[in-house]
N, C-alpha and C positions, 0 to 999 in steps of 0.2 A: 692270672692264675686264680683258681677257686679253691679255697680250703674245704676239704670234705671230711675232716676228722683228724684225730691224733693217733699216733702209734700207741699200741697198748702199753700201759705202764710208764709212759714217758711224756714229756712235754713237746716232743718233736712233732711238727705238723706235716701232713702230706698235702700235695698240691696236684691239681689236675692240669695237664698240659694238653693243648689241642694241636693235632697235626695240621699244618697249613698246606703241605705239599709233600712231594717225594722226589728224590734224586733219580735221574736217569742217565746212565753212562755204561761203559763196558767193564767197569771194575767189579767183577763178580765175587772174587774171594780175597783179593788183596789190592790195596791202593799202590799203583806203581811209583817208583822213586821219582819219575819225571812228571808227576801229576801237575806240577806248576805249568807245564806246557800243554796239558790236555784240556779239552772242553767237556763240559757236562751240561745237562739240562736240569732245570728245576721245574717240575710240573706243579703249579700251584692249583689247589682245588678251586673249582669254579666259584664257590661261594665267597672266596677271598680275592677274586680278580680286582674288585674296586680298591682293595688295599694297595694295589701295585701302582695306582695312578701317580705319575711323576717320577717313578723309580728310575726310568730310563735316562733321566737327566744326570744320574750319577755314573762316574766311571768305575767305581768299586762299591761293593756291598758286602755286608757281614752276614753270613749264613749260620744260623744255630740249628743243629740237628740233634736228634735223640738217637744215640748209638744203641739201637735195639738188639744188637747181637753181642754186646759187651757183658762181661762178668762183673756184676755189681758188688761182689763180696771181697775182691782183692784190694788191699790197702797199700801194699808196697810192691814196687817193680824195679827191674833194672831198666833204666831209661833206654828207649829205642830198641828194647829187647836184646840189648848187648850186655852180656854178663860181665864184660870188663868195666862197665859203668857201675857205680855203687848202688846198692839197694836203697831206694828212695821212696818216700811217701808219694802216693799218686797226686796229691794236691800240689806237689813240687814239679810235676811233669805234665806233658800233653798226652799222656796215655789214654786210650779209649776206655780202659777199665777204671771204674770209679763209682762211688755210691750213687751219684746222679750222672749218668753217662751223656752229658751235654757237651757238644763240640762247638767251637767257634772258629770260623775260617773266613778270612777276607779274600774275596775273589774279584776278578775283573768282570764287570758286566758287559758282555759283548752285544747282546740284543734282547729286547723284550718283544714278544709277539703275543698279545692278549695275556693269557695266564701262563705262558712258557718263557722262562728266562734261560738264556744261553750264557754260561759263565766259563771262565778260564781259571784254573788253579784250585778247584774244589777237591779236597782229600777225603771223599766219602765213597762208600760202596753203593752200587746200584740198588735202588729200593729203600735207601735210608730215609726215615721220616724227617722232614724239615719242620721245625717248631717255631721259627721266627726268621724274619728277614729285616735287616736294618740298613739304612744308608751308612756308609763308612765315614768316619771323621778322623782326622789326625790331630784333633784339638789337644791331645795330651802331649804330643811332640816331646817325648822324654829324651833328654840329652844324656848320653853315656850310660845306658842301662847296664846293670850288672847281671851276669848269668853264671851258673855253675860251669866248671871246666868241661864237663861232658856235653854241654848243650851245643847244638850246631850254631846257635846265635853267637857263641863265644868266639868263633874263628874270625 
């Protein structure tokens, strides 16, 4: 990331993020509940094709996207848009609305054909900008993580 200045009157820095590709799928307005079973393509821009060398050796990859349609001013949400869940700060959720609308999703890599990746389990809308692709690692292997009662991981 390249620093290109500070926000007026504060010490917060802004960074430039480069789009490396775009999501292509049928999710036009809403990600379906069964996205885990659906396939998407990531069309990587030609100038980044060399960056994909060896990626196909991985069964899973982490995709970071810029949620370009998200409201960046919201700080609290009801998780999963369910008003029966407590009002919670966005940093405690996976909500797409946040000051820096960056998503992180681990997907199964089904195939790589030059600059096109076919993945399974990507929870992004069609046209969403991809800002990074990383090989997945389970090196953290956290035993018995703790989650809030409202989180699906809690079940």
